KOLZASE-536919 format. One record per residue (C-alpha): residue in one letter; x, y, z. Coordinates in Angstrom, 2 decimals, decimal comma, m for minus. Layout:
<sites>
 r      px      py      pz
 A       X       Y       Z
...
</sites>
This chain:
<sites>
 r      px      py      pz
 M  m16,98    4,70 m154,59
 V  m18,73    4,05 m151,40
 Q  m21,30    2,49 m153,67
 M  m19,02    0,01 m155,17
 K  m17,79   m1,22 m152,10
 K  m21,15   m1,85 m151,01
 S  m22,09   m3,91 m153,79
 S  m19,15   m5,83 m153,57
 I  m19,64   m6,78 m150,02
 Q  m23,28   m7,63 m150,52
 L  m21,74  m10,09 m153,18
 L  m19,47  m11,83 m150,99
 L  m22,11  m12,25 m148,08
 P  m23,98  m15,35 m149,52
 T  m20,93  m17,21 m149,89
 L  m20,05  m17,00 m146,32
 S  m23,00  m18,26 m144,83
 D  m21,53  m19,84 m141,61
 H  m20,39  m16,45 m140,73
 R  m22,84  m14,19 m142,03
 K  m23,83  m12,81 m138,83
 T  m20,30  m11,82 m137,45
 L  m19,34  m10,52 m141,01
 T  m22,34   m8,28 m141,01
 T  m21,96   m6,96 m137,83
 L  m18,16   m5,90 m138,59
 L  m19,13   m4,68 m142,06
 A  m21,91   m2,49 m140,75
 G  m19,54   m0,66 m138,63
 L  m17,10   m0,21 m142,03
 L  m20,03    0,77 m143,99
 L  m21,23    3,41 m141,67
 M  m17,81    4,71 m141,59
 L  m17,50    5,09 m145,43
 S  m20,85    6,51 m145,68
 Q  m20,58    9,37 m142,89
 P  m17,46   11,11 m143,96
 A  m18,36   13,98 m141,66
 L  m17,78   11,86 m138,63
 G  m14,45   12,82 m136,73
 G  m11,67   10,28 m136,75
 N  m12,15    9,41 m133,00
 T  m15,86    9,05 m133,57
 A  m15,55    6,72 m136,53
 L  m12,93    4,31 m134,97
 K  m15,11    4,15 m131,84
 V  m18,00    2,83 m134,03
 N  m15,54    0,24 m135,65
 E  m14,42   m0,97 m132,09
 N  m18,14   m1,22 m130,94
 A  m18,85   m3,26 m134,12
 A  m15,95   m5,52 m133,58
 L  m16,67   m6,07 m130,08
 D  m20,18   m6,64 m130,73
 A  m19,14   m9,30 m133,18
 A  m17,10  m11,22 m131,00
 D  m19,90  m11,26 m128,16
 Q  m22,41  m12,54 m130,59
 A  m19,84  m15,31 m131,38
 F  m19,23  m15,97 m127,83
 K  m23,02  m16,11 m127,18
 S  m23,78  m18,37 m130,24
 L  m21,07  m20,62 m128,64
 R  m18,59  m20,18 m131,53
 Y  m15,70  m20,04 m129,05
 E  m13,01  m20,30 m131,83
 E  m14,31  m17,42 m133,48
 A  m14,88  m15,39 m130,77
 D  m11,45  m15,97 m129,52
 S  m10,18  m14,95 m132,73
 L  m11,94  m11,53 m132,76
 Y  m11,32  m10,68 m129,30
 N   m7,56  m11,04 m129,76
 T   m7,70   m9,27 m133,08
 M   m8,89   m6,28 m130,92
 L   m5,98   m6,84 m128,54
 Q   m3,22   m7,06 m131,34
 S   m4,77   m3,60 m132,50
 G   m3,71   m2,01 m129,20
 K   m7,05   m1,77 m127,91
 E   m6,92   m2,85 m124,57
 T   m9,85   m2,36 m122,33
 A  m11,25   m3,81 m118,96
 D  m14,12   m5,10 m120,65
 L  m12,28   m6,94 m123,31
 Y   m9,74   m8,65 m121,03
 W  m12,51   m9,84 m118,68
 K  m14,52  m11,39 m121,85
 L  m11,48  m13,16 m122,80
 A  m11,16  m14,34 m119,34
 R  m14,74  m15,57 m119,42
 L  m14,37  m17,09 m122,67
 N  m11,24  m19,10 m121,72
 I  m13,18  m20,32 m118,58
 S  m15,86  m21,06 m120,88
 I  m13,71  m23,22 m123,29
 A  m12,09  m25,24 m120,26
 E  m15,24  m25,98 m118,84
 S  m16,45  m27,39 m121,98
 Y  m14,34  m30,30 m121,82
 E  m14,86  m33,16 m119,51
 P  m14,23  m32,90 m115,91
 D  m11,26  m35,76 m115,95
 E   m9,63  m33,93 m118,56
 T   m7,52  m31,64 m116,46
 A   m4,61  m31,18 m118,80
 R   m6,50  m29,86 m121,42
 R   m8,38  m27,56 m119,16
 M   m5,23  m26,23 m117,18
 P   m3,85  m23,80 m119,95
 Y   m7,55  m22,08 m120,41
 Y   m7,73  m21,43 m116,62
 A   m4,36  m20,06 m116,72
 K   m4,94  m17,98 m119,14
 A   m8,37  m16,79 m118,01
 V   m6,38  m15,89 m114,47
 E   m3,73  m13,73 m116,68
 C   m6,67  m11,84 m118,59
 A   m8,64  m11,02 m115,45
 Q   m5,67   m9,93 m113,55
 K   m4,88   m7,34 m116,43
 S   m8,67   m6,55 m116,23
 V   m8,59   m5,65 m112,87
 Q   m5,52   m3,63 m113,24
 L   m6,64   m1,61 m116,10
 D   m9,91   m0,77 m114,21
 P  m10,08   m1,50 m110,42
 N  m13,68   m0,65 m110,29
 N  m14,92   m3,12 m113,07
 A  m17,12   m5,41 m111,06
 S  m16,90   m8,18 m113,89
 A  m13,24   m8,02 m113,77
 H  m13,36   m9,10 m110,22
 T  m16,02  m11,55 m110,74
 W  m13,82  m13,52 m113,50
 L  m10,85  m13,31 m111,84
 A  m12,23  m14,95 m108,74
 A  m14,31  m17,63 m110,94
 A  m10,63  m18,18 m112,90
 L   m8,72  m18,40 m109,30
 A  m11,36  m20,80 m108,03
 L  m11,47  m22,84 m110,84
 K   m7,68  m23,48 m111,69
 A   m7,24  m23,99 m107,83
 D   m9,84  m26,77 m107,66
 K   m8,13  m28,57 m110,37
 I   m4,38  m28,24 m108,86
 G   m5,84  m29,72 m105,18
 S   m6,95  m29,02 m101,83
 K   m3,94  m27,19 m100,69
 E   m3,98  m24,66 m103,42
 K   m7,71  m23,94 m102,65
 V   m7,25  m23,31  m99,05
 R   m4,03  m20,79 m100,09
 R   m6,28  m19,31 m102,61
 A   m9,56  m18,85 m100,53
 A   m8,56  m15,47  m99,11
 E   m8,07  m13,97 m102,64
 I  m11,00  m15,54 m103,95
 K  m13,38  m14,29 m101,50
 K  m12,00  m10,76 m101,24
 E  m12,45  m10,58 m105,26
 L  m15,67  m11,67 m105,01
 H  m16,84   m9,30 m102,29
 R  m15,42   m6,39 m104,35
 A  m17,26   m7,78 m107,48
 L  m20,80   m7,59 m105,49
 E  m20,06   m4,25 m103,82
 L  m19,60   m2,88 m107,07
 N  m22,50   m4,69 m108,83
 P  m24,75   m6,22 m105,80
 H  m26,77   m7,69 m108,65
 D  m24,10   m9,77 m110,63
 D  m25,50  m13,39 m110,54
 V  m22,39  m14,87 m111,65
 A  m20,48  m13,28 m108,40
 W  m23,31  m14,68 m106,29
 S  m23,09  m18,21 m107,66
 M  m19,48  m18,11 m107,36
 L  m19,91  m17,22 m103,75
 G  m22,20  m19,88 m103,33
 S  m19,60  m22,42 m104,53
 Y  m17,41  m21,12 m102,28
 N  m18,99  m21,21  m99,10
 Y  m20,10  m24,64 m100,26
 Q  m16,73  m25,93 m100,86
 V  m15,12  m24,23  m97,44
 S  m18,01  m26,12  m95,45
 K  m16,68  m29,25  m96,34
 I  m13,27  m28,67  m94,78
 G  m13,36  m30,96  m91,77
 W  m12,18  m29,92  m88,27
 F   m9,00  m31,77  m88,53
 S   m7,95  m30,35  m91,68
 R   m8,89  m27,03  m90,27
 M   m6,83  m27,73  m87,22
 V   m3,90  m28,54  m89,28
 G   m4,47  m25,88  m91,69
 N   m4,54  m23,18  m88,98
 A   m1,18  m24,65  m87,78
 V    0,46  m24,70  m91,46
 I   m0,95  m21,41  m93,37
 G   m2,01  m19,41  m90,26
 G   m5,71  m19,41  m90,82
 M   m8,50  m21,16  m92,56
 P  m11,39  m19,88  m94,70
 E  m15,02  m19,69  m93,29
 G  m18,20  m20,73  m94,90
 N  m21,27  m22,85  m94,87
 R  m23,95  m24,58  m96,52
 L  m26,61  m22,28  m95,47
 E  m24,69  m19,25  m96,83
 A  m24,19  m21,26 m100,06
 E  m27,65  m22,10 m100,41
 K  m28,72  m18,36  m99,72
 D  m26,08  m17,36 m102,42
 F  m27,31  m19,89 m105,27
 K  m31,13  m18,75 m104,32
 K  m29,95  m15,13 m104,92
 A  m28,18  m15,81 m107,95
 I  m31,35  m17,78 m109,33
 T  m33,67  m14,67 m108,51
 L  m31,10  m12,32 m110,62
 N  m31,00  m14,64 m113,50
 P  m33,38  m17,53 m113,51
 R  m31,74  m18,58 m117,06
 V  m28,55  m20,06 m116,03
 I  m28,68  m23,63 m115,56
 R  m25,47  m23,66 m113,40
 H  m27,17  m21,73 m110,40
 Y  m29,83  m24,52 m110,11
 H  m27,59  m27,71 m110,57
 E  m25,11  m26,55 m108,18
 L  m28,13  m25,47 m105,33
 A  m29,34  m29,06 m106,04
 L  m26,00  m30,35 m105,17
 I  m26,24  m29,04 m102,04
 Y  m29,59  m30,39 m101,29
 L  m28,71  m33,84 m102,50
 E  m25,72  m34,05  m99,71
 E  m28,24  m33,06  m97,02
 N  m30,68  m35,71  m98,35
 R  m33,24  m33,29  m99,26
 K  m34,30  m35,35 m102,24
 Q  m37,66  m33,64 m103,09
 E  m36,15  m30,06 m103,11
 A  m33,11  m31,44 m105,29
 L  m35,79  m32,85 m107,44
 N  m37,76  m29,61 m108,03
 I  m34,77  m27,61 m108,60
 L  m33,31  m30,11 m111,02
 R  m36,77  m30,34 m113,00
 A  m36,46  m26,48 m113,14
 A  m33,16  m26,58 m114,45
 V  m33,76  m28,61 m117,50
 T  m36,15  m25,91 m118,73
 K  m33,62  m23,48 m118,88
 P  m31,67  m22,64 m122,28
 V  m28,07  m23,65 m123,05
 L  m26,10  m20,55 m122,41
 M  m22,85  m22,02 m122,54
 K  m21,23  m25,19 m124,05
 S  m20,65  m26,99 m120,47
 D  m24,44  m26,50 m119,98
 T  m24,92  m29,33 m122,21
 R  m22,97  m31,60 m120,12
 R  m24,83  m30,32 m117,10
 L  m27,75  m31,13 m118,68
 K  m27,08  m34,89 m119,32
 E  m25,81  m35,12 m115,56
 I  m29,30  m33,68 m114,41
 K  m31,46  m35,75 m116,42
 L  m29,76  m38,53 m115,08
 L  m30,36  m37,58 m111,57
 I  m33,93  m36,71 m112,04
 A  m34,77  m40,28 m113,11
 K  m32,79  m41,41 m110,28
 L  m34,54  m39,25 m107,67
 T  m37,79  m39,67 m109,52
 K  m37,37  m43,75 m108,98
 E  m36,02  m43,30 m105,33
 L  m39,03  m41,15 m104,44
 E  m41,76  m43,18 m106,05
 E  m40,65  m46,50 m104,60
 P  m41,41  m45,68 m100,84
 R  m44,92  m44,32 m102,16
 V  m45,79  m47,59 m104,12
 S  m44,49  m49,83 m101,32
 N  m46,68  m48,06  m98,73
 E  m49,59  m48,18 m101,16
 F  m49,11  m51,98 m101,36
 N  m48,84  m52,35  m97,93
 S  m52,01  m50,80  m97,05
 F  m54,21  m53,49  m98,81
</sites>
């Protein structure tokens, strides 16, 4: 019987080339269970769950977000709720939201809201899961950013708390460092008048500065030099401080990195435009000086 099932599956695979990797991973777990009857029930179930999660993760990494969403939610519907499954769903929903253009707030918001919900569930299931805290902070920050400045201020303490907890649990989490960089950068832009008003209205304002933000992004790059976001966000700080050559150097490094998220494609377009602009601005004074030296 087992051999017949293997043969039938193998005949089906060539007709499903678009999803072959996902199907292969799922079917590998099924075939393993069928071919190893000596395995205990719990062990066999665990093998199948791992195969399903691996398939969903592979779909996410391959930027097949709709497929990943279907696979993750199928696991939830089967009653297999885990902290890892929920934070991965939070990460997926953030990635889907960020794949839309920045001005498409109405399309982004439902995904941010879902990300917050999933990340909160992940933290509830396992308060010691570092990634759960990281993605909860990310979801809260991104959702608040689209709602407005007041919401950002209200959420600031919670976001910072989640990031610090994430880094306490896992100091090597580059995403948490990058989000902390964004937090410190955004807080640094709150003016003295807004800070004074905020203290009067909500009883306190968040603290943060660009020097800390710069350190955070550099730490993120050191931990994971493949992520375009880390470079891009650091370059934006340099640009605001008129550190054009440093910004250009960082942006040139960014364009050599792989596309790991759909939003990276949009970032790369912006980065290339910035490189062209900065290159022109930095070359013009040099050309002018050379001309005047004659």
